[in-house]
C-alpha positions in Angstrom: 0.0 0.0 0.0 1.4 3.4 -1.1 1.8 6.4 1.2 -1.0 8.1 -0.6 -3.3 5.1 -0.1 -2.4 5.1 3.6 -3.2 8.7 4.0 -6.5 8.4 2.2 -7.7 5.4 4.0 -11.3 6.1 5.3 -10.5 5.4 9.0 -7.5 5.5 11.2 -4.6 3.4 9.9 -1.2 2.8 11.3 1.6 0.6 10.1 4.0 -0.9 12.7 6.8 -3.3 12.9 5.8 -6.8 13.9 8.5 -6.9 16.5 8.1 -4.2 19.2 5.2 -2.4 17.3 7.3 0.6 16.3 5.2 3.1 14.3 6.3 3.3 10.7 3.4 5.4 9.4 0.1 6.7 10.5 -2.6 8.6 8.7 -4.2 11.8 9.9 -7.4 10.0 11.1 -5.3 7.7 13.3 -3.4 10.6 14.9 -6.6 12.6 15.4 -8.3 9.6 17.1 -5.5 9.0 19.6 -4.7 12.7 20.0 -1.0 12.2 19.1 1.4 13.5 16.5 4.1 11.6 14.5 6.7 13.2 16.7 5.1 12.2 20.0 4.3 8.6 19.2 6.9 6.0 18.5 5.3 2.8 19.8 1.7 1.8 19.2 1.6 -0.2 22.4 2.6 2.9 24.4 -0.9 4.4 24.1 -2.7 1.2 25.0 -4.1 0.5 28.5 -2.4 -2.4 30.4 -5.4 -4.7 29.7 -5.3 -3.9 25.9 -1.5 -4.6 25.8 -2.2 -8.1 27.3 -4.9 -8.7 24.6 -2.5 -7.7 21.8 0.4 -9.9 23.0 -1.7 -12.9 24.2 -4.4 -13.0 21.5 -3.9 -10.6 18.6 -0.2 -11.4 17.8 -0.6 -15.2 18.0 -3.6 -14.9 15.7 -1.8 -12.7 13.2 1.2 -15.1 13.1 -1.2 -18.0 12.5 -4.0 -16.6 10.4 -2.4 -13.4 9.1 -5.3 -11.2 10.2 -7.5 -10.4 13.2 -10.9 -8.8 13.0 -13.2 -6.7 15.3 -11.1 -6.6 18.4 -12.0 -3.9 21.0 -9.1 -2.2 22.7 -8.7 1.0 24.8 -6.4 3.9 24.1 -5.0 6.3 26.6 -4.9 9.9 25.4 -2.5 12.6 26.5 -5.5 14.3 28.3 -6.1 11.2 30.4 -9.2 10.1 28.5 -9.7 6.4 27.7 -11.1 5.8 24.2 -12.6 2.5 23.2 -11.5 1.6 19.7 -12.3 -1.1 17.2 -9.2 -2.7 15.7 -8.7 -4.9 12.6 -5.1 -6.0 12.0 -3.4 -7.5 9.0 0.1 -9.0 8.6 0.9 -8.6 5.0 1.8 -11.9 3.4 4.8 -10.3 1.6 5.8 -8.2 4.5 6.0 -10.4 7.6 7.9 -7.7 9.4 5.0 -5.2 9.4 1.4 -5.0 10.6 -1.4 -2.8 9.3 -3.8 -1.7 12.0 -7.1 -0.2 11.0 -8.5 1.6 14.1 -11.9 3.4 14.5 -13.8 4.7 17.4 -15.9 1.9 19.0 -18.3 4.7 20.1 -19.1 5.5 16.5 -19.8 1.8 15.8 -22.0 1.6 18.9 -23.8 4.8 17.9 -24.4 3.3 14.4 -25.7 0.0 16.0 -28.0 2.1 18.2 -29.2 4.0 15.2 -29.9 0.7 13.4 -31.7 -0.7 16.5 -33.8 2.5 16.8 -34.6 2.3 13.1 -35.6 -1.4 13.4 -37.8 -0.6 16.4 -39.4 2.3 14.6 -40.1 0.1 11.6 -41.5 -2.6 13.8 -43.8 -0.1 15.6 -45.0 1.3 12.2 -45.6 -2.3 11.0 -47.6 -3.1 14.1 -49.6 0.1 13.7 -50.3 -0.7 10.1 -51.3 -4.3 11.1 -53.7 -2.9 13.7 -55.2 -0.4 11.2 -55.7 -3.2 8.7 -57.5 -5.4 11.3 -59.5 -2.7 13.0 -62.9 -1.2 12.3 -62.3 2.6 12.2 -65.6 3.5 13.8 -65.8 1.1 16.7 -62.1 0.1 17.1 -63.3 -3.5 17.2 -61.9 -6.1 14.8 -63.0 -5.8 11.2 -64.6 -8.7 9.3 -61.4 -10.0 7.7 -59.5 -10.1 11.0 -62.4 -11.6 12.9 -62.8 -14.5 10.4 -59.1 -15.3 10.4 -58.9 -15.3 14.2 -62.1 -17.2 14.7 -60.8 -20.1 12.5 -57.7 -20.2 14.6 -59.8 -20.3 17.8 -61.9 -23.2 16.5 -58.7 -25.3 16.0 -57.6 -24.5 19.6 -61.0 -25.2 21.0 -61.2 -28.6 19.3 -57.8 -29.6 20.7 -58.9 -28.6 24.2 -62.4 -30.2 23.9 -64.2 -26.9 24.4 -67.4 -25.7 22.9 -67.3 -22.6 20.7 -70.0 -20.1 19.8 -70.6 -17.6 17.1 -72.9 -14.8 18.0 -74.3 -12.4 15.4 -75.8 -9.2 16.7 -77.8 -6.6 14.8 -79.1 -3.2 15.9 -82.9 -3.2 15.7 -84.6 -0.5 13.4 -81.2 1.0 12.6 -82.4 2.2 9.2 -85.1 4.2 11.0 -82.4 5.9 13.2 -80.4 6.8 10.1 -83.4 8.1 8.1 -84.9 10.1 11.0 -81.8 11.4 12.8 -79.1 11.3 10.1 -75.9 9.3 9.6 -73.9 11.3 12.1 -76.2 10.0 14.9 -76.3 6.6 13.3 -72.5 6.4 13.5 -72.6 7.5 17.1 -75.0 4.7 17.9 -72.8 2.1 16.2 -69.7 3.4 18.1 -71.6 3.2 21.4 -72.8 -0.3 20.7 -69.2 -1.3 19.9 -68.1 0.3 23.2 -70.7 -1.7 25.2 -69.7 -4.9 23.5 -66.0 -4.3 24.3 -67.0 -3.5 27.9 -69.0 -6.6 28.6 -67.2 -9.2 26.4 -64.5 -11.3 28.0 -60.9 -10.5 27.3 -60.4 -13.7 25.2 -63.6 -13.2 23.2 -63.3 -12.0 19.6 -65.6 -9.0 19.1 -66.0 -7.4 15.7 -68.1 -5.1 13.5 -68.6 -7.2 10.4 -70.6 -4.7 8.4 -73.2 -1.9 8.7 -75.0 -2.3 12.0 -74.0 -6.0 12.4 -71.6 -7.2 15.0 -70.1 -10.6 15.8 -68.7 -12.3 18.9 -66.8 -15.5 18.9 -66.1 -17.3 22.2 -65.1 -20.6 23.7 -66.4 -22.2 26.9 -66.5 -25.3 29.0 -70.3 -24.9 29.3 -72.5 -25.4 26.2 -75.1 -22.9 27.4 -72.6 -20.1 28.2 -73.2 -18.2 24.9 -77.0 -18.2 25.4 -76.6 -16.9 28.9 -74.3 -14.1 27.6 -76.8 -13.2 24.9 -79.5 -12.9 27.4 -77.2 -10.6 29.5 -76.5 -8.4 26.5 -80.2 -8.0 25.8 -80.7 -6.7 29.3 -77.6 -4.4 29.0 -78.8 -2.7 25.8 -82.4 -2.4 27.2 -81.1 -0.5 30.2 -78.6 1.7 28.5 -79.2 5.2 27.1 -77.5 5.3 23.7 -77.5 8.8 22.2 -80.8 9.5 24.0 -82.4 6.5 22.3 -83.9 3.2 23.4 -81.6 1.0 21.3 -82.3 -2.8 21.3 -80.5 -5.6 19.5 -81.4 -9.0 18.1 -78.9 -11.9 18.4 -78.3 -15.3 16.7 -76.2 -17.8 18.6 -74.7 -21.0 17.1 -72.7 -23.3 19.3 -70.7 -26.4 18.5 -68.1 -28.9 19.5 -67.0 -29.9 16.0 -68.5 -27.8 13.2 -66.5 -25.5 11.0 -66.6 -21.7 10.9 -68.7 -21.4 7.8 -71.4 -23.6 9.2 -71.6 -21.5 12.4 -71.6 -18.3 10.5 -74.5 -19.3 8.3 -76.4 -20.7 11.2 -75.9 -17.6 13.4 -77.0 -15.4 10.5 -80.2 -17.5 10.0 -80.9 -17.4 13.8 -80.4 -13.6 13.9 -83.1 -13.1 11.3 -85.3 -15.5 13.0 -85.0 -13.4 16.2 -85.9 -10.3 14.2 -88.9 -12.1 12.6 -90.0 -13.2 16.1 -90.3 -9.5 17.2 -86.7 -8.3 17.8 -85.0 -7.5 21.1 -84.4 -11.2 21.6 -82.0 -14.1 20.7 -82.4 -17.4 19.0 -79.8 -20.2 19.7 -78.9 -23.6 18.3 -76.4 -26.1 19.7 -75.0 -28.6 17.2 -75.0 -32.1 18.8 
């Protein structure tokens, strides 16, 4: 390597003898890093801390003699001002120049800062990806699951319930006379009613239940239980909750279809709960219809 190449090396570079580590040449980045001058520094090891000298003699030099190079070694330099600077060292014993060693030296702090920047960038990207995932799975108005996320998660819960011999239930819920609310009071009030219904469902559903708005004024709940009548009991509770709540100054009621099984697939439960919901509406609304697949 020519003197010009040494001087233009992108980080600190110093060439020493293999024996005694006498400095033959150093570039400006090396002298700036160790706060020395060519006149003040004759031996590379003279600026190393005692622990770093031991590392060089007991580890770096044997490796250089055996392999010809040594990578990513952290040492510590003493500066004239008394500071200790952690540095990252890569060393090479040139195959044609066994009497000299090339030492590439950079601030370990810069490397650590870069690593931290990369970690921060990764964390930021992960946070953004998680937020995008939540946005893609969440109904904007109610903050419940949307239809796509609900279906995917419910299919997974069915597999888990079957493995654990649990019953599982699909509840479909629809706001009674919602078209009348929209027509008479406007879509702004209608949206408020939908949001309030979603908030009540979130409040009264269990933490492990899936709760979603699956379209318009329709909501869905998927749950698992040891008791086959648990979903029907919960549906009855929800009817009482909505009958007693003041939602945007209105008496809002709901109709519910409940399908429970130990073995049926999601599509079968969905179709059955949908049919039972409209049966509840046909029977007069503000009630639920349930079916358990034996």
